[in-house]
DSSP file (Angstrom, degrees, kcal/mol; ACC not computed):
  #  RESIDUE AA STRUCTURE BP1 BP2  ACC     N-H-->O    O-->H-N    N-H-->O    O-->H-N    TCO  KAPPA ALPHA  PHI   PSI    X-CA   Y-CA   Z-CA
    1    1 A M              0   0    0      0, 0.0     2,-0.2     0, 0.0    64,-0.0   0.000 360.0 360.0 360.0 128.6  203.3   65.6   40.0
    2    2 A T     >  -     0   0    0      1,-0.1     4,-1.8     0, 0.0     5,-0.1  -0.476 360.0-102.0-102.6 174.3  206.0   66.1   42.6
    3    3 A C  H  > S+     0   0    0      1,-0.2     4,-2.3     2,-0.2     5,-0.2   0.854 123.4  57.8 -63.3 -33.9  208.3   63.7   44.5
    4    4 A G  H  > S+     0   0    0      2,-0.2     4,-2.5     1,-0.2    -1,-0.2   0.887 104.2  50.9 -62.9 -39.3  205.9   64.0   47.4
    5    5 A D  H  > S+     0   0    0      2,-0.2     4,-2.5     1,-0.2    -1,-0.2   0.906 109.4  50.1 -64.7 -41.3  203.0   62.8   45.3
    6    6 A I  H  X S+     0   0    0     -4,-1.8     4,-2.2     2,-0.2    -2,-0.2   0.920 111.0  49.6 -63.0 -42.6  205.1   59.8   44.2
    7    7 A F  H  X S+     0   0    0     -4,-2.3     4,-2.2     1,-0.2    -2,-0.2   0.914 111.5  49.0 -60.7 -44.4  206.0   59.0   47.8
    8    8 A R  H  X S+     0   0    0     -4,-2.5     4,-2.8     1,-0.2    -2,-0.2   0.885 109.3  52.3 -63.6 -39.3  202.3   59.3   48.8
    9    9 A I  H  X S+     0   0    0     -4,-2.5     4,-1.4     2,-0.2    -1,-0.2   0.917 109.4  49.1 -63.6 -43.5  201.2   57.0   45.9
   10   10 A I  H  X S+     0   0    0     -4,-2.2     4,-0.7     1,-0.2     3,-0.4   0.926 113.4  46.6 -62.3 -44.0  203.8   54.3   47.0
   11   11 A I  H >X S+     0   0    0     -4,-2.2     4,-3.3     1,-0.2     3,-1.2   0.917 108.5  56.6 -62.0 -42.7  202.5   54.6   50.6
   12   12 A A  H 3< S+     0   0    0     -4,-2.8    -1,-0.2     1,-0.3    -2,-0.2   0.765  98.2  61.5 -64.0 -25.7  198.9   54.4   49.4
   13   13 A L  H 3< S+     0   0    0     -4,-1.4    -1,-0.3    -3,-0.4    -2,-0.2   0.789 119.2  25.8 -70.0 -26.1  199.5   51.1   47.6
   14   14 A F  H << S+     0   0    0     -3,-1.2    -2,-0.2    -4,-0.7    -3,-0.1   0.811 140.9  15.0-104.8 -42.2  200.4   49.4   50.9
   15   15 A V    >X  -     0   0    0     -4,-3.3     4,-1.6    -5,-0.1     3,-0.9  -0.745  67.7-172.8-136.0  85.3  198.6   51.5   53.6
   16   16 A P  H 3> S+     0   0    0      0, 0.0     4,-2.1     0, 0.0     5,-0.2   0.838  80.8  54.7 -53.1 -43.1  195.9   53.6   51.9
   17   17 A P  H 3> S+     0   0    0      0, 0.0     4,-2.6     0, 0.0     5,-0.1   0.864 106.7  52.7 -62.6 -32.2  194.8   55.6   55.0
   18   18 A L  H <> S+     0   0    0     -3,-0.9     4,-2.1     2,-0.2     5,-0.1   0.900 108.1  50.5 -68.7 -39.1  198.4   56.7   55.6
   19   19 A G  H  X S+     0   0    0     -4,-1.6     4,-0.7    -8,-0.2    -1,-0.2   0.907 113.0  46.0 -62.5 -41.6  198.8   58.0   52.1
   20   20 A V  H >X>S+     0   0    0     -4,-2.1     4,-2.8     1,-0.2     3,-0.7   0.901 109.8  55.0 -67.5 -40.6  195.5   59.9   52.4
   21   21 A F  H 3X5S+     0   0    0     -4,-2.6     4,-2.0     1,-0.3    -2,-0.2   0.898 103.8  54.1 -60.1 -41.0  196.6   61.3   55.8
   22   22 A T  H 3<5S+     0   0    0     -4,-2.1    -1,-0.3     1,-0.2    -2,-0.2   0.744 115.3  42.0 -67.0 -20.3  199.9   62.6   54.3
   23   23 A Q  H <<5S+     0   0    0     -3,-0.7    -2,-0.2    -4,-0.7    -1,-0.2   0.890 135.4   7.4 -89.7 -45.6  197.8   64.5   51.7
   24   24 A V  H  <5S-     0   0    0     -4,-2.8    -3,-0.2     1,-0.3    -2,-0.2   0.544  85.6-143.8-119.8  -9.2  194.9   65.9   53.7
   25   25 A G     << -     0   0    0     -4,-2.0     2,-0.7    -5,-0.5    -1,-0.3  -0.502  69.0 -16.9  77.4-149.6  195.5   65.3   57.5
   26   26 A F  S    S+     0   0    0     -2,-0.2    -1,-0.2     4,-0.1    -5,-0.1  -0.182  99.5 127.0 -88.0  43.2  192.6   64.4   59.7
   27   27 A K  S >> S-     0   0    0     -2,-0.7     3,-1.4    -3,-0.1     4,-1.3  -0.450  79.3 -86.0 -92.8 170.8  189.9   65.7   57.3
   28   28 A P  H 3> S+     0   0    0      0, 0.0     4,-2.6     0, 0.0     5,-0.2   0.803 122.9  61.1 -51.2 -38.4  186.9   63.6   56.1
   29   29 A P  H 3> S+     0   0    0      0, 0.0     4,-2.2     0, 0.0     5,-0.2   0.880 104.4  51.2 -59.3 -33.6  188.7   61.9   53.2
   30   30 A F  H <> S+     0   0    0     -3,-1.4     4,-2.4     2,-0.2     5,-0.2   0.938 111.3  46.1 -64.9 -46.1  191.1   60.3   55.7
   31   31 A W  H  X S+     0   0    0     -4,-1.3     4,-2.1     2,-0.2    -1,-0.2   0.879 112.0  51.4 -66.7 -37.8  188.2   59.0   57.9
   32   32 A I  H  X S+     0   0    0     -4,-2.6     4,-2.2     1,-0.2    -1,-0.2   0.937 112.5  46.1 -62.5 -46.2  186.3   57.7   54.8
   33   33 A N  H  X S+     0   0    0     -4,-2.2     4,-2.6    -5,-0.2    -2,-0.2   0.879 109.9  54.4 -66.1 -37.1  189.4   55.8   53.6
   34   34 A L  H  X S+     0   0    0     -4,-2.4     4,-2.6     2,-0.2    -1,-0.2   0.907 108.6  48.4 -63.0 -41.7  190.1   54.5   57.1
   35   35 A V  H  X S+     0   0    0     -4,-2.1     4,-2.2     2,-0.2    -2,-0.2   0.921 112.3  48.5 -65.0 -43.4  186.6   53.0   57.3
   36   36 A I  H  X S+     0   0    0     -4,-2.2     4,-1.7     1,-0.2    -2,-0.2   0.926 113.0  48.9 -60.6 -43.5  186.9   51.4   53.9
   37   37 A Y  H  X S+     0   0    0     -4,-2.6     4,-1.4     1,-0.2     6,-0.2   0.892 109.9  50.4 -64.1 -41.5  190.3   50.0   54.9
   38   38 A L  H  <>S+     0   0    0     -4,-2.6     5,-2.1     1,-0.2     6,-0.8   0.863 107.8  53.6 -67.7 -34.9  189.0   48.6   58.2
   39   39 A F  H ><5S+     0   0    0     -4,-2.2     3,-0.8     1,-0.2    10,-0.4   0.891 106.2  55.3 -61.3 -38.2  186.2   46.9   56.3
   40   40 A A  H 3<5S+     0   0    0     -4,-1.7    -2,-0.2     1,-0.2    -1,-0.2   0.856 115.4  35.4 -65.2 -35.9  188.8   45.3   54.0
   41   41 A F  T 3<5S-     0   0    0     -4,-1.4    -1,-0.2    11,-0.1    -2,-0.2   0.230 113.8-106.4-107.3  14.2  190.7   43.7   56.9
   42   42 A G  T X 5S+     0   0    0     -3,-0.8     3,-1.7     4,-0.5    -3,-0.2   0.648  74.8 137.9  76.4  13.9  187.9   42.9   59.2
   43   43 A G  T 3 <S+     0   0    0     -5,-2.1    -4,-0.2     1,-0.3    -5,-0.1   0.727  76.8  44.1 -65.5 -20.7  188.7   45.7   61.7
   44   44 A L  T 3  S-     0   0    0     -6,-0.8    -1,-0.3    -9,-0.1    -5,-0.1   0.189 129.9 -92.5-107.6  14.9  185.0   46.5   62.0
   45   45 A G  S <  S+     0   0    0     -3,-1.7    -2,-0.1    -7,-0.2     3,-0.1   0.634  99.2 106.9  88.5  14.1  184.0   42.8   62.3
   46   46 A F    >   +     0   0    0     -8,-0.2     3,-1.7     1,-0.1    -4,-0.5  -0.584  30.5 161.5-122.7  68.8  183.3   42.2   58.6
   47   47 A P  G >   +     0   0    0      0, 0.0     3,-0.5     0, 0.0    -1,-0.1   0.628  66.8  72.7 -67.4 -10.7  186.2   40.0   57.4
   48   48 A L  G 3  S+     0   0    0      1,-0.2     3,-0.4    -3,-0.1    -8,-0.1   0.556  80.2  75.4 -79.2  -5.6  184.2   38.8   54.3
   49   49 A L  G X   +     0   0    0     -3,-1.7     3,-2.2   -10,-0.4    -1,-0.2  -0.118  50.8 132.3 -97.4  37.8  184.6   42.2   52.7
   50   50 A F  T X   +     0   0    0     -3,-0.5     3,-1.7     1,-0.3    -1,-0.2   0.753  61.1  73.5 -61.2 -22.9  188.3   41.7   51.8
   51   51 A G  T 3> S+     0   0    0     -3,-0.4     4,-0.5     1,-0.3    -1,-0.3   0.557  78.6  77.2 -67.1  -6.6  187.4   43.0   48.3
   52   52 A M  H <> S+     0   0    0     -3,-2.2     4,-2.0     1,-0.2    -1,-0.3   0.659  72.3  81.1 -77.6 -15.0  187.2   46.5   49.8
   53   53 A W  H <> S+     0   0    0     -3,-1.7     4,-2.1     1,-0.2    -1,-0.2   0.927  91.0  49.0 -60.4 -45.7  191.0   46.8   49.9
   54   54 A P  H  > S+     0   0    0      0, 0.0     4,-2.8     0, 0.0    -1,-0.2   0.870 108.8  55.2 -60.4 -32.7  191.2   47.8   46.2
   55   55 A A  H  X S+     0   0    0     -4,-0.5     4,-2.6     2,-0.2    -2,-0.2   0.898 106.8  50.0 -64.8 -39.1  188.5   50.3   46.9
   56   56 A A  H  X S+     0   0    0     -4,-2.0     4,-2.3     2,-0.2    -1,-0.2   0.902 112.3  47.3 -64.9 -40.6  190.6   51.8   49.6
   57   57 A V  H  X S+     0   0    0     -4,-2.1     4,-2.7     2,-0.2    -2,-0.2   0.924 112.8  48.2 -66.9 -44.4  193.6   52.0   47.3
   58   58 A I  H  X S+     0   0    0     -4,-2.8     4,-2.4     1,-0.2    -2,-0.2   0.921 112.6  48.8 -62.7 -43.7  191.6   53.6   44.5
   59   59 A H  H  X S+     0   0    0     -4,-2.6     4,-2.5     2,-0.2    -1,-0.2   0.919 111.6  50.0 -61.9 -43.0  190.1   56.1   46.9
   60   60 A A  H  X S+     0   0    0     -4,-2.3     4,-2.6     1,-0.2    -2,-0.2   0.923 111.5  47.8 -62.3 -44.6  193.5   57.0   48.2
   61   61 A L  H  X S+     0   0    0     -4,-2.7     4,-2.6     1,-0.2    -1,-0.2   0.898 111.1  51.7 -63.7 -39.2  194.9   57.4   44.8
   62   62 A W  H  X S+     0   0    0     -4,-2.4     4,-1.7    -5,-0.2     5,-0.2   0.923 111.7  46.3 -62.8 -44.3  192.0   59.6   43.8
   63   63 A V  H  X S+     0   0    0     -4,-2.5     4,-1.8     1,-0.2    -2,-0.2   0.929 114.9  47.0 -63.9 -45.1  192.4   61.8   46.8
   64   64 A I  H  < S+     0   0    0     -4,-2.6    -2,-0.2     1,-0.2    -1,-0.2   0.906 116.4  42.8 -65.1 -42.3  196.2   62.1   46.3
   65   65 A L  H  < S+     0   0    0     -4,-2.6    -1,-0.2    -5,-0.2    -2,-0.2   0.719 120.0  40.3 -81.1 -20.2  196.0   62.9   42.6
   66   66 A T  H  < S+     0   0    0     -4,-1.7     2,-0.6    -5,-0.2    -2,-0.2   0.676  96.0  82.7-102.8 -18.3  193.0   65.4   42.8
   67   67 A R     <        0   0    0     -4,-1.8    -1,-0.0    -5,-0.2    -4,-0.0  -0.773 360.0 360.0 -91.3 119.6  193.8   67.4   45.9
   68   68 A K              0   0    0     -2,-0.6    -1,-0.2    -3,-0.0    -4,-0.0   0.337 360.0 360.0-129.9 360.0  196.3   70.2   45.3
């Protein structure tokens, strides 16, 4: 684990898509995480899915810790 990984993890705890973006760029994991994140905050018109935010964080951490 590098200092960059620690920085990405901290970012992912607050804004998961940004943490994923810093790891993989505009590849499919970023878009998947962005959709999960938007579901969590009602960005796609589903504000009742606030429980999706932990899923976005878990997905971001998984991407950051498994992609090397």
